[in-house]
C-alpha positions as CSV (number, residue, x, y, z in Angstrom):
1,M,8.1,12.5,28.4
2,S,5.2,11.9,26.1
3,S,5.2,13.1,22.5
4,N,1.7,12.0,21.6
5,F,1.1,14.3,18.7
6,N,-2.1,13.3,17.0
7,S,-3.1,14.2,13.5
8,S,-6.5,13.0,12.6
9,I,-8.8,13.3,9.6
10,S,-12.5,13.8,10.2
11,K,-14.1,10.3,10.1
12,S,-17.6,11.6,9.3
13,S,-16.4,13.3,6.2
14,K,-14.5,10.3,4.9
15,I,-16.6,7.3,5.8
16,K,-19.6,6.9,3.4
17,E,-22.7,4.8,4.2
18,K,-22.1,2.6,1.1
19,I,-19.9,2.3,-2.0
20,K,-21.2,0.5,-5.1
21,I,-18.5,-1.3,-6.9
22,I,-19.2,-1.8,-10.7
23,D,-15.6,-2.2,-11.9
24,P,-14.7,-5.9,-12.2
25,S,-11.1,-5.2,-11.4
26,L,-12.1,-3.4,-8.2
27,A,-14.4,-6.3,-7.3
28,L,-11.5,-8.7,-7.6
29,I,-9.5,-6.6,-5.1
30,V,-12.4,-6.5,-2.6
31,L,-12.9,-10.3,-3.0
32,H,-9.2,-11.2,-2.5
33,E,-9.2,-13.4,0.6
34,K,-6.6,-11.5,2.6
35,K,-7.7,-8.0,1.5
36,K,-11.3,-8.9,2.3
37,M,-10.3,-10.0,5.7
38,I,-8.4,-6.8,6.3
39,L,-11.2,-4.7,4.9
40,K,-13.8,-6.3,7.2
41,M,-11.8,-5.5,10.2
42,L,-11.4,-1.9,9.1
43,L,-15.2,-1.6,8.7
44,E,-15.5,-1.9,12.5
45,K,-12.7,0.4,13.7
46,A,-9.4,2.1,12.8
47,M,-6.4,-0.2,13.2
48,T,-2.6,-0.1,12.7
49,I,-0.5,-2.6,10.9
50,Q,0.5,-4.0,14.3
51,D,-3.2,-4.3,15.3
52,L,-3.9,-6.2,12.1
53,K,-0.9,-8.4,12.6
54,K,-2.2,-9.5,16.0
55,A,-5.7,-10.1,14.6
56,T,-4.7,-12.0,11.5
57,N,-1.3,-13.5,12.1
58,L,-0.2,-12.1,8.7
59,N,3.3,-10.8,8.1
60,P,3.4,-6.9,8.5
61,G,4.9,-6.6,5.1
62,T,2.0,-8.6,3.6
63,I,-0.5,-6.4,5.4
64,K,1.3,-3.2,4.3
65,R,1.2,-4.4,0.6
66,H,-2.5,-5.1,0.9
67,L,-3.2,-1.8,2.6
68,D,-1.3,0.1,0.0
69,D,-3.5,-1.6,-2.7
70,L,-6.7,-0.8,-0.7
71,V,-5.6,2.8,-0.2
72,K,-4.6,3.2,-3.9
73,N,-8.1,2.0,-4.9
74,K,-9.8,4.3,-2.3
75,L,-11.3,1.5,-0.3
76,V,-9.2,2.4,2.8
77,F,-7.8,5.7,4.1
78,V,-5.4,6.8,6.9
79,A,-7.8,7.9,9.5
80,Q,-5.3,9.1,12.1
81,V,-1.5,9.3,12.7
82,K,-0.2,9.1,16.2
83,Y,3.4,9.3,17.5
84,S,4.4,7.0,20.4
85,D,6.5,8.0,23.4
86,Y,9.4,6.8,21.3
87,N,8.5,9.0,18.4
88,I,7.3,6.1,16.2
89,R,4.7,7.1,13.7
90,M,1.6,4.9,13.8
91,K,-0.9,5.1,11.0
92,Y,-4.5,4.1,11.8
93,Y,-6.3,2.8,8.7
94,R,-10.1,2.7,8.2
95,A,-12.5,1.6,5.5
96,T,-13.9,4.4,3.3
97,A,-17.5,3.0,3.6
98,K,-19.6,1.1,6.1
99,N,-20.8,-1.2,3.2
100,F,-19.3,-2.3,-0.1
101,I,-21.9,-3.4,-2.7
102,I,-20.6,-5.3,-5.7
103,N,-22.9,-4.9,-8.7
104,I,-21.3,-6.1,-11.9
105,K,-23.0,-6.7,-15.2
106,I,-21.7,-9.6,-17.3
């Protein structure tokens, strides 16, 4: 018995071609080693925390904390929510742009 209810958000309306980052505090978030690694993976495709865990060997709690920060700063969004056969909710995250350009004046 499958309960694969899918809720998805239109990717084309959410993913921009590029986002220009001019805020130094936002640039620090993007340049953080682990956040940058996660963000690069989410540029390619939507992934769950478990997908990211397999790809990075990071602790799921660490990944969740970084994703929460990236979502809060509008660098990542929840592209899709699926429910498994066991009714486990799986969020698929995706980057909000194909390219992030850092342009900071000092």
